[in-house]
C-alpha positions as CSV (number, residue, x, y, z in Angstrom):
1,M,102.2,95.4,65.2
2,G,98.6,95.6,66.4
3,L,98.5,91.8,66.7
4,L,101.7,91.8,68.7
5,S,100.4,94.5,71.0
6,D,97.1,92.6,71.5
7,G,99.0,89.5,72.3
8,R,101.1,91.2,74.9
9,K,98.0,92.6,76.5
10,A,96.3,89.2,76.5
11,A,99.4,87.6,78.1
12,A,99.5,90.4,80.8
13,L,95.8,89.8,81.6
14,V,96.5,86.1,82.0
15,R,99.4,86.7,84.3
16,K,97.3,89.1,86.4
17,A,94.5,86.5,86.6
18,L,97.0,83.9,87.8
19,R,98.5,86.2,90.4
20,N,95.0,87.0,91.7
21,R,94.1,83.4,91.8
22,V,97.2,82.5,93.8
23,A,96.7,85.5,96.1
24,A,93.0,84.6,96.7
25,R,93.9,81.0,97.8
26,E,96.6,82.4,100.2
27,V,94.2,84.9,101.7
28,R,91.4,82.4,102.2
29,A,93.8,79.9,103.8
30,A,95.2,82.6,106.2
31,L,91.7,83.8,107.2
32,A,90.5,80.2,107.7
33,A,93.4,79.7,110.1
34,Q,92.4,82.8,112.0
35,G,88.8,81.7,112.4
36,P,85.6,83.6,111.7
37,H,85.0,87.1,113.0
38,T,82.7,87.6,115.9
39,A,79.2,88.6,114.8
40,G,78.6,92.2,115.5
41,G,82.2,92.7,116.5
42,F,83.0,95.6,114.2
43,R,81.5,99.1,114.1
44,V,83.9,100.8,111.6
45,A,84.9,99.5,108.2
46,V,87.6,100.6,105.8
47,Y,86.6,99.8,102.3
48,F,89.6,99.0,100.1
49,A,89.1,97.7,96.6
50,D,92.7,98.1,95.3
51,G,95.6,95.7,94.8
52,E,99.0,95.7,96.3
53,V,100.3,98.4,94.0
54,N,98.1,101.0,95.8
55,M,98.8,99.8,99.4
56,Y,100.4,103.2,100.2
57,Q,96.9,104.6,100.3
58,I,95.8,102.5,103.2
59,R,99.1,101.8,105.0
60,Q,99.4,105.4,106.1
61,W,96.2,105.0,108.0
62,Y,97.3,101.9,110.0
63,K,98.4,103.7,113.1
64,P,95.4,106.1,113.4
65,L,93.1,103.2,112.7
66,A,94.7,101.0,115.3
67,H,94.2,103.8,117.9
68,L,90.6,104.3,116.8
69,A,90.0,100.5,117.1
70,Q,90.6,100.8,120.9
71,T,87.2,102.5,121.0
72,W,85.5,101.4,117.8
73,P,86.7,98.0,116.4
74,V,87.8,98.4,112.8
75,V,87.8,95.9,110.0
76,V,89.1,96.3,106.4
77,L,86.7,95.2,103.7
78,A,89.3,94.0,101.1
79,R,88.0,93.4,97.6
80,N,91.2,92.6,95.7
81,P,93.2,89.4,96.4
82,T,96.7,91.0,96.3
83,G,95.5,93.9,98.4
84,A,94.0,91.6,100.9
85,R,97.1,89.5,101.1
86,A,99.3,92.6,101.6
87,I,97.1,93.9,104.5
88,L,97.1,90.4,106.1
89,A,100.9,90.3,105.8
90,D,101.3,93.7,107.4
91,G,99.2,92.5,110.3
92,G,97.4,94.7,112.9
93,I,94.0,95.3,111.3
94,P,91.4,92.6,110.9
95,V,90.5,91.8,107.3
96,A,87.4,90.5,105.6
97,F,88.0,89.3,102.1
98,V,84.9,90.1,100.1
99,P,85.9,89.8,96.4
100,T,82.3,89.6,95.1
101,V,79.2,91.6,95.9
102,R,77.6,88.5,97.4
103,D,80.6,88.1,99.7
104,L,80.4,91.7,100.7
105,E,76.6,91.5,101.3
106,R,76.9,88.3,103.4
107,Y,79.7,89.8,105.5
108,I,78.2,93.2,106.4
109,A,75.0,91.4,107.3
110,T,76.9,89.9,110.3
111,Q,78.3,93.2,111.6
112,D,76.9,96.4,113.1
113,I,79.0,98.7,110.9
114,A,77.9,102.3,111.3
115,V,80.8,104.1,109.6
116,V,82.5,103.1,106.4
117,L,85.8,104.9,105.6
118,Y,87.2,105.2,102.0
119,V,90.9,106.1,101.4
120,N,90.6,106.5,97.6
121,Q,88.2,107.0,94.7
122,N,88.2,103.5,93.3
123,T,85.2,103.0,91.0
124,R,84.2,99.9,93.0
125,N,83.4,102.2,95.9
126,F,80.0,102.5,94.4
127,Q,79.3,98.8,95.1
128,M,79.5,99.7,98.8
129,F,77.5,103.0,98.5
130,R,74.3,101.0,97.8
131,Y,74.2,100.0,101.5
132,G,72.3,102.8,103.3
133,R,71.7,103.4,107.0
134,R,75.4,103.8,107.7
135,W,77.7,106.7,107.1
136,H,80.0,106.7,104.0
137,V,83.0,108.9,104.7
138,F,85.8,109.8,102.4
139,I,89.1,110.2,104.4
140,N,91.4,110.2,101.4
141,H,95.1,109.2,101.5
142,G,96.6,112.6,101.8
143,E,96.2,116.3,101.6
144,S,97.4,118.2,98.5
145,D,96.5,120.8,95.9
146,K,96.3,118.2,93.1
147,M,93.1,118.0,90.9
148,Y,92.2,114.8,92.7
149,M,91.5,116.9,95.8
150,T,88.6,118.7,94.1
151,T,86.9,115.9,92.2
152,N,83.1,116.1,92.0
153,Q,83.2,112.5,93.5
154,F,83.3,114.1,96.9
155,K,79.5,114.5,96.5
156,A,79.0,110.7,96.5
157,Y,79.9,110.4,100.2
158,D,77.8,111.4,103.2
159,F,80.8,113.2,104.7
160,A,84.4,114.0,103.9
161,F,87.0,114.3,106.6
162,V,89.3,117.1,105.4
163,A,92.6,118.4,106.8
164,G,91.7,122.1,107.4
165,D,90.8,125.5,106.1
166,A,92.9,125.0,102.9
167,A,90.8,121.9,101.9
168,R,87.6,123.7,102.5
169,A,88.7,126.7,100.5
170,R,89.8,124.4,97.6
171,L,86.5,122.6,97.5
172,S,84.4,125.8,97.7
173,R,86.2,127.1,94.6
174,V,85.4,124.1,92.5
175,L,82.4,122.2,93.6
176,W,78.9,123.5,92.8
177,D,76.1,123.3,95.3
178,Y,78.1,121.4,97.9
179,D,77.3,122.2,101.5
180,L,80.8,122.4,103.0
181,D,79.5,123.1,106.6
182,A,77.2,120.1,106.6
183,R,79.4,117.6,104.7
184,T,83.0,118.3,105.7
185,I,84.6,117.8,109.0
186,E,88.2,119.1,109.7
187,I,90.5,116.6,111.4
188,G,94.0,117.8,110.6
189,R,96.5,115.1,109.7
190,P,96.3,112.3,112.2
191,Q,99.2,110.5,110.6
192,A,101.5,113.3,111.8
193,D,101.0,112.2,115.4
194,Y,102.9,109.1,114.4
195,Y,105.9,110.6,112.6
196,S,108.4,108.4,114.4
197,G,110.4,105.2,113.9
198,T,113.8,103.6,114.1
199,L,116.4,105.5,111.9
200,P,118.2,103.2,109.5
201,Y,121.4,105.3,110.0
202,T,123.5,106.7,112.9
203,P,122.7,110.4,113.2
204,D,125.8,112.6,112.9
205,E,126.6,116.1,111.8
206,R,125.5,115.5,108.2
207,T,122.6,117.5,106.8
208,V,119.8,115.0,106.0
209,V,118.0,115.5,102.6
210,L,114.8,113.7,101.9
211,Y,114.0,113.4,98.2
212,A,110.5,111.9,97.8
213,P,109.3,112.2,94.2
214,T,105.9,111.1,93.0
215,W,105.3,108.8,90.0
216,E,105.3,110.0,86.4
217,G,101.5,110.3,86.1
218,D,99.2,108.8,83.5
219,R,98.3,112.1,81.6
220,P,100.0,115.4,80.9
221,S,98.0,117.4,83.4
222,A,99.4,115.1,86.2
223,H,103.0,115.0,85.0
224,Y,104.4,116.0,88.4
225,G,107.1,113.4,88.7
226,S,110.6,114.7,88.8
227,I,112.9,111.6,88.8
228,R,113.8,112.1,85.1
229,T,114.0,115.9,85.2
230,H,115.4,116.7,88.6
231,G,116.1,113.5,90.5
232,E,119.4,112.4,89.1
233,A,121.0,115.8,89.6
234,I,119.7,116.1,93.1
235,A,121.0,112.6,94.0
236,A,124.4,113.3,92.4
237,A,124.9,116.5,94.3
238,V,124.0,115.0,97.7
239,L,125.9,111.8,97.2
240,A,129.0,113.7,96.2
241,S,129.0,115.8,99.4
242,P,130.6,114.4,102.6
243,A,128.4,116.8,104.6
244,H,125.1,115.5,103.4
245,R,123.0,112.3,103.7
246,L,120.3,111.3,101.2
247,I,117.0,109.5,102.0
248,Y,115.5,108.6,98.6
249,R,111.8,107.6,98.9
250,P,110.2,107.3,95.5
251,H,106.5,106.7,94.9
252,P,105.9,102.9,94.7
253,R,104.3,103.4,91.2
254,S,107.4,105.0,89.8
255,G,108.1,103.7,86.3
256,V,104.8,101.8,85.8
257,V,103.8,104.0,82.8
258,D,107.1,105.4,81.5
259,T,110.0,102.9,81.2
260,A,112.5,105.8,81.0
261,Y,111.3,107.2,84.3
262,G,111.7,103.7,85.8
263,A,115.3,103.5,84.4
264,A,116.2,106.9,85.9
265,H,114.9,105.6,89.3
266,R,117.1,102.5,89.0
267,R,120.1,104.7,88.3
268,I,119.5,106.7,91.4
269,V,119.3,103.5,93.5
270,G,122.5,102.2,91.9
271,A,124.2,105.5,92.7
272,I,123.2,105.2,96.3
273,E,124.6,101.7,96.5
274,A,127.8,102.8,94.9
275,A,128.2,105.8,97.3
276,N,127.6,103.6,100.4
277,A,130.1,101.0,99.1
278,A,132.7,103.8,98.7
279,D,132.1,105.2,102.1
280,A,130.5,103.0,104.8
281,T,129.9,106.0,107.1
282,A,127.7,107.8,104.5
283,Q,124.7,105.6,105.2
284,H,122.6,107.0,102.4
285,V,119.1,105.4,102.3
286,Y,117.0,104.0,99.6
287,D,113.7,103.8,101.4
288,S,111.0,101.5,99.9
289,A,109.5,100.4,103.2
290,P,105.8,100.8,103.7
291,D,106.0,102.9,106.9
292,L,106.1,106.7,106.4
293,G,106.8,109.0,109.3
294,W,110.4,109.0,110.6
295,Q,111.6,110.2,107.1
296,L,109.5,113.4,107.4
297,A,110.6,114.1,111.0
298,A,114.3,113.3,110.6
299,A,115.2,115.2,107.4
300,D,116.6,118.7,107.7
301,V,115.3,119.6,104.3
302,A,112.9,117.8,102.0
303,V,112.5,117.9,98.2
304,V,109.1,116.7,97.0
305,D,107.0,116.8,93.9
306,I,103.4,118.2,93.7
307,S,101.7,115.4,95.6
308,A,100.5,114.6,99.1
309,M,104.1,114.5,100.2
310,V,104.2,118.3,100.1
311,Y,101.6,118.4,102.7
312,D,102.8,115.4,104.7
313,R,106.1,117.3,105.1
314,L,104.2,120.5,105.7
315,A,102.5,118.8,108.7
316,A,105.9,118.2,110.1
317,D,106.6,121.9,110.1
318,R,110.1,121.5,108.6
319,P,111.8,123.2,105.6
320,L,110.8,121.8,102.2
321,M,111.3,122.5,98.5
322,V,108.9,121.6,95.6
323,T,110.0,120.6,92.2
324,R,108.6,122.7,89.4
325,P,107.1,120.4,86.7
326,V,108.8,120.6,83.3
327,D,105.7,119.7,81.3
328,P,103.7,122.9,80.7
329,A,100.5,120.9,80.7
330,A,100.9,119.9,84.3
331,V,98.2,121.6,86.3
332,V,99.6,123.7,89.2
333,D,97.0,125.1,91.7
334,T,98.6,128.3,93.0
335,H,95.8,129.4,95.3
336,G,97.3,127.8,98.4
337,Y,100.8,126.8,99.6
338,L,102.1,126.4,96.0
339,S,101.6,130.1,95.5
340,D,104.3,130.6,98.1
341,A,106.4,127.5,97.9
342,E,110.2,127.2,97.6
343,W,110.3,126.0,94.0
344,L,113.2,124.0,92.5
345,T,113.5,124.1,88.8
346,A,115.1,121.4,86.7
347,E,117.9,123.8,85.9
348,A,118.5,124.8,89.5
349,S,118.6,121.1,90.6
350,V,122.2,121.0,89.2
351,T,123.2,123.3,92.0
352,F,120.8,121.8,94.5
353,L,123.1,122.1,97.5
354,T,123.2,125.9,97.1
355,E,119.5,126.0,96.8
356,A,119.0,123.8,99.9
357,E,121.4,126.0,102.0
358,R,119.5,129.1,101.0
359,V,116.2,127.5,102.2
360,L,117.7,126.3,105.4
361,S,119.3,129.6,106.3
362,D,116.4,132.0,105.4
363,P,115.2,133.7,108.6
364,D,111.9,134.6,107.1
365,A,111.1,131.0,106.1
366,V,110.2,129.8,109.6
367,G,107.3,132.2,110.1
368,K,106.0,131.8,106.6
369,L,106.0,128.0,107.0
370,E,104.2,128.1,110.3
371,G,101.4,130.2,108.8
372,W,100.8,127.7,106.0
373,V,100.9,124.8,108.5
374,R,98.1,126.4,110.5
375,H,96.1,127.1,107.3
376,Y,96.3,123.5,106.1
377,F,96.2,121.5,109.3
378,G,95.0,123.7,112.2
379,D,96.4,122.6,115.6
380,T,99.4,120.4,115.1
381,A,100.2,119.9,118.7
382,P,101.0,116.2,119.5
383,G,97.7,114.2,119.6
384,A,95.5,117.0,118.5
385,A,94.7,115.6,115.0
386,T,94.1,112.1,116.4
387,A,91.6,113.6,118.9
388,R,89.8,115.4,116.1
389,F,89.7,112.3,113.9
390,E,88.3,110.2,116.7
391,G,85.9,112.9,117.8
392,A,84.5,113.1,114.2
393,V,83.9,109.3,114.2
394,A,82.3,109.5,117.7
395,T,79.9,112.2,116.5
396,L,78.8,110.0,113.5
397,M,78.4,107.1,115.9
398,E,76.2,109.2,118.1
399,R,74.0,110.2,115.2
400,W,73.8,106.6,114.0
401,E,72.8,105.4,117.5
402,A,70.2,108.2,117.7
403,W,68.7,107.2,114.4
404,H,68.7,103.5,115.4
405,A,67.0,104.3,118.8
406,A,64.4,106.4,117.1
407,T,63.4,104.0,114.4
408,G,64.1,100.6,116.0
409,E,65.3,99.4,112.6
410,D,68.3,97.2,111.8
411,A,71.0,99.0,109.8
412,A,71.5,95.7,107.8
413,D,68.1,96.4,106.2
414,G,69.7,99.3,104.4
415,A,70.8,97.3,101.4
416,G,69.1,97.6,98.1
417,D,67.3,94.6,96.4
418,D,69.5,94.5,93.3
419,A,72.6,92.7,94.5
420,E,72.5,90.4,91.5
421,L,72.7,93.4,89.1
422,D,75.9,94.6,90.8
423,E,77.7,91.3,90.8
424,D,81.3,91.3,89.5
């Protein structure tokens, strides 16, 4: 059995290597066709070392970054071939493909990059940290009360852009000897300024339900995914009702660890297809598109798992329910919004429509929700978060310029002398 397992792992590694090789060729061909980047043309870099499976982490930043680039040109430093290929295919943000440390070092020597933004905690981020005399800023890929949001890795960055008071309170409870005032800057949720898009259905009198579960997780403490425990019952209830429309938007990693979880996901997709075939006016939606925004704004009620989707929806200031994890080992932080959330248990998901109607008709829910919105995101008026995000970048740029003027030194001199030791 061990030999068989080892053989499968080896075959998987070979397939992955072949995929990366093909992707690398395609990326290099595409970039060659575009021509070289202008020397000194970029001031802000987004460092992304992940492959296509984690593209959701950077895609949600595309629109805020495109707006920022009108003032400070932005480039993505892509380390993984499939991730680089996906970003190029999406278009919009310039890409530098730097798979090795040598590639990375050569490229940043041609640019006056003052601010480096990080959307995740990939271990290869440390290969970029070695370059000093520029600001390293963790912007994350969401706001939530998951353990991920209080990792001690925050200390590795010069600054962290956080959403608001809730994030600061969360970090202050967990991190030792971390200067919140000096190293965190509140920016709200800039993505919420772009919660728009073309609806894939014709709006009518139906109540629109967004069900956006997370993936199954890779350890018991992170078993927040609800597709197996809640999802099929929720979908069945909504699809059977002529008064409701379902938008099903699962996490792109759903089923990568647990095959049964993936099978439950596929059954929901099949049920949506069957319901639409039976009634063409239903227009239920299985949403696997990269763009996130219109779903959060259009849904009358949302059902989400413990994940960043709770807070993405909270930023829309619209009714939501959170699924209660079945695994008792799943860690639930009840200091913040989750202490006051509208919980949906696996048992109650069987009568989901009744639960949803209760949430939608509760007169006290509106004021309670608005209080939590302010606590997590501050001012959510249109454009406010974008202004705070860009103001934070501008402040760091001013500090970089002041240092540069005072020292007269080139920021490119900030690399260490041990590039060979850090090579892939």
